[in-house]
Phi, psi and omega in degrees: 000130181266132179225151180272161176288155184235135178258131177271310175225171179299337184265339188243124177247127180251142179263148177241132181056035175077015181265121179277170181296324178294318178295323179297314179297318178298321179297317178300316180296317180296318180298314181296315180298319181295315180298313181294325183285316189265332183272311179198154177263131185241133172226135177274124182225113173047053175082002179232172177243125182260129180248137178288135179164177182248043187251039177070243181284103184271357186279123174275128184272115182294325181299322177297317182295315181294319178297320180294320178296320178297319178298317177298320179289325176296315176301312181297319180298315178299315179296319179293324176294318176297317178299317179297319178295320179296319179293321183289315190254001176233181180265027178297128182289143177286351178291336181269356183300315179300320179294313180295323177298316178298319179297318179296316180296315180297317179296319177298321177295318178297316179297319179299309180295318181293319179296316179297317181292319180294324180284327182279327180072004175203161180051050183301319181298320182291314176299322178296317179296312183296315180290327176296318177294316177301315179303312183287326177295316177297317179301316180291324176296317177297318178297319180297321180286319189273334187252124175292135177078014177293133178228153175277106182231197183294335178287322176293320176297322177294326177296318179294319176298320176301317178299320180295309185292309183290324176298317178297318178296317177298320177297319178294321177296315181299317178298320181285340177286333181272349182271000000 
């Protein structure tokens, strides 16, 4: 069974199943290199990403991805404000906040991926994955800035994986909505 390293505090790194922090970082690097090497070759060119292939217009439009991530964040922000009002002015238990937060994040990821796919009109899964990762990276950066003692651990890695999977599903939904 493969398990990721876990951080207790920013200063203390604990290993799980004999994996040290250096090995954990190396595993992340190997996974990223393998995906980039075997799935597609990526080069950044003038604000776009060019992918090798025979599919006509190979340029992924960064503006579509950034606008889609902003739409997903606007939706999430509105939902979080509504949640805050409900907690403040009703008897809604704070025990349900983590579940509702996950639902809002997942819905924001689906909206982000679907919007990118609908605007691009092709490669919905790819646009969904990229926007899902962007959404979660921004989310993790905000968490790192706002939360004392935030560390990149297996839960943060799971959030990025969530962004990949749900973003891809959102992209597939978006492509099918325009047909």
